[in-house]
N, C-alpha and C positions, 0 to 999 in steps of 0.2 A: 594398647589402642593406638592406631595410626590416625593422626590428625594434623592438619596443616593450619598455620596461623591465618587469621582473618584480619585484614586492615581495612577498617571502615572509615569513610569520610563523609562529611555533610554534602548534600546536594545543593549547590549554589547556582541557581539559575536566575538570569536577569528578567526573564519573561514568565508570566503565569498563564497557564493554559486554562481558559475559561471552559465551562461545561459545554461539551459538544455532544451531538447525537450520533453515535456510532451505529450504522445500519448493519454492517457486516465486518467481521475481523477474523483473521487466522494467523497465528504465529507458528503453526505447523508442529508444535510440541506434541500435539495429539494426532498427528498425521494430517490427512486432507480434510478431515472433519466432514462438513456437509457438502463440500466441493467434490468434484470427480476429476481424476486424472485421465485425460484423453491422450492416447499415444504412449510414448516411452519415457515420460517424466517419472521421477522418483522423489521420495522424501528421504533426505540424507542428513548427516551431521556436518555442519560447517567447520572448516579448519580455523576459522576466525573466532577467537574467544568472545563469548557474549551472544553469539547468534544461535547456537544450539541447532535444532532441527530446522531445515530450510527446504524449499521446493526447488528441485533441479529440473528445469524444463528441457525436453529433448535430450535427455542424458544419453540415450542410445543412438543419437545421430539426428541431425536436422533434416526437416522436410517442410513442405508448404501446406498450411492448413491441416496439420496432422498431429501437432503436439501442443498442449496447453492445459491449464487448469480451468475447468468449467465450474462456474459459481452457481449457486441456487438461482432459479429462474426469476424470483421475485425481488432481487436485490435492488435493481434500478427502478422498480415500480413502487417503491415504498412511499406511503402517503405523506411522510414528513418531508421528503425531497420535494414533492409537488407543492406542499404548503409553504415551505421556506423558499422555494425557487433557488435553491443552492445545493451544490454537490461538491465533494472532494474525494478524489481517488489517490491513495498514497501507499507506498510500499518501499522497502529496501530492495535494492537490486545490485547484482554483481555480474560481471561479464561471464563468469563460469567458464564453460568450455565452448562458448559461442565463437563462430567464425563468420565472416561475410555478413555482418548484421546491420550495416548502415541503413538499409531500407526496411528492416524487419519491424513488425509491430511489437508493442510491448503490452498493450491492453486493448481489447476490442469488445464490441457488443453488437448483436444482430437480432433479428426476429426469429431466426431458426438456424439450424446447423448448415454449414456450407454445402452447396451443390458441387457436383464434379466440375462445373464451369466457373466456380468461384462464389463470392458473396454479392448480395444486393442490399437494398435498404429495407427497413430502417437500419441505421448503422451509427456507431460511434467508434472512432479509431484513434488511438494514441500511438504515435510512432516513436521508435527509439531515437530518431533524429530531432526530437523535441517539437514536432508538428502534430496537429490534430485535425480531425474532420468530423462533421456531424451531419447526418441526414435523417431526421426523425420528425415528422410533422413540421417540416421546414428544414432548410439546409444552411450550412455555413462551412466554407473552405478555409476560413481564417487566413485570408490573403495578406500579403505584406502591407497593403494600404491601410488595413485595420489594426495593424500592430502599432503600439504606442511609440516604437522606434522607427516606424515607417519601413521596416525591413524585418523579415523573419530570420531568426537564428536557426540554422539547420546543421547539426553536428552530432556525432556520436563519440567525440573525443573524451567526453566525460566518463565513458565506460572503459576506455582503453587501458586504464591503469590496473584493471582487475581487482580494484578495491570495492568496498561496499559504498553505495551512494543512496541517498533518500530522494525518490522521485515523488513529486506532488503535482496533481492537476486540479485546479479549482474552477468551478463554473457558477456564474450567476446570470441573471437576466440582462446584465449590462457589461459583463467582462469575463474573460477566460484567461487563466495564467498557468504556465508550466514552470515549476521550480526544480532545481537540482541542489540538494544539500541546503535548502532554505533560501537560495538566491534565485530570483526570478530570471528565466531565460527568455521567455516569450510571454507577452501580455497583449491581448487583443481587446479593443473596444467592440461592444456588441450593441448595434442600434435597434435591433428588433425587426428590421426590414427583411424581406425575403432575400436570402443569400448572406444575411448578416444577423442571424438569430440563434438563440439557444432555447427558445420558449418550448419547443417540442420535447426537449429533454425532460422538462418538468411536467408538461401536460400529458405527454404520451410515453413517459419513461418505461411504463409497463410493457410497451411493445418490444423493448429490448430484453428479450428473454434468454438469449444465448450469449452468455457473458464470459469472456475468456481472458485469463491472465497469461501472458507469455507468447501469444500467437494468433493464428487465424486471420491472415492478412485480408485486407479489403478488396472488393471488386474482383477482377481476375488477375490482379498483380501477382507475380510469381516469386515473391520474396519469402525466405524460409522463416519458420518459427525458431527463434534463436535459443540456444541452450543456456539461458541465463539461470542464475540462482536468485530466489526471492525469499523475503522474510517480512513478517509483520504487515501483511496486507490489511488495510483499513479503508472502509468507505463510510463517509459521513454525510448527513443531511444538512451540512453547513459548508460554507467556504472558509477554510482555515486561513488565518491571517499569517503573515511572515513570522510574527512573534510566537504564535501557537506552533507553527511548523518547526521553528528553531528550538522551542522547548522540548518537543518530541525527540528531535535529533540529539539534544544535549542529554536527555534522560537515557537514551540508548547508549550513547558513548560513555556516560558516567557509569552505568551498570556494567558495561563491557570492561571498563578499566578496573572495576572492583576485583580484588584478589579474594575470591569467595572461599569459605571454608569447605573442605571436603571431609565429611564424617564417615565413620565405618558404617557398614550395612545395618548394624544393630541400633543405631541412634534413632531417636524419635523426636518429632517436633513437640515441644511442650507449650510454646506460645508463639504468636505471630502478631505483627503490627504493620499497618499500611500507611504509606506517606504519599502525598501528592508529588508531582514532578518538580515542585518548587521547594520541597523539603518539609512542608507542613504535615503534621499528623492528621490522618484521615479517620482512624479508628482501628478496631481489632476484629470486627465482624465483617467479612467479605460480603455477606448477603445484604448488609445494610448500606454498603457503599453505592453512590450514584455511578452511572456509567462514566467511564474515563480510563485514564492510564495511571497506574500506581506502582510504587516501589514497595515490595513486600519484604520485610525483614523477619526471618524465622529464627527462633532459639531452639536448639536441640538439647536433649537430656544429658549430653556429655559436655555441655557448656559452649559448644561451637555455635556459630551463627552463619547465616547465608542470606544475601540479598539478591532479589531478582525482580524483573519487570513483569507486571501482569495487567491485563485489560479486563474491565468489567463492562459487559454489554447488557443493557436492560431489555427485557422483552417488549416489543411494540404492541 
């Protein structure tokens, strides 16, 4: 029997992730799931250990408003987002085979599919260069004067190393922040006045039905859908805190670092146990777990073990 050694170590995290409401998630281990691949994107296996199956946007070549992952129409219209008046959009991203991506979008949402002339409003656009724009029952261009630094950081250098990075955008009625790897890059104050509001995102989020990961540039701008790699897309009806964001990052990097057991094809799981991202035991019955991110440790009948990350999403 061929079997490799497994070296387990405890998950030691300084921050504890509080219970959060996950509206939508996809780790691509089961393909696109309820999303639809538009254009020439593919699900492929990442060369980086721990990432497994990932979405490669525009794998067959970049174009404008042609390649992206289209999410279910009701994701941003979820009632809990409206009630909480909070939203987080988060995912791992890698440059992949992208070129000329400085002005490319990374996540967008509109009322309908793009016309041949481009997109209009309602709209939400997150750009690779760390800027954002919102026009949905009120508008906000997130100008430098509203930035807590009195200037916008505008760069794609964070992608240039072709490594995996964790992108997070959080929205509330009073602030919007963009993080890379748990470090805030831009943070804007939101007064609620016209031109400085996010209220429409919560009151009229259901108008944003055409939701795109990886492309579909705003207005008539001619920037290509970048051929990025994506993993662990998650949308929350909460604004994650820096502590919570960094706990997610640590959990991913910890499980990536694990030297997992590889058992032969005849091995079967005889027991499994779930742990929270701060190392606490959460139980053995996945169905009884609350929504959240967990580390699953499985024991096989040949004595080998394997740890992996899993996400539990409760039905709304």
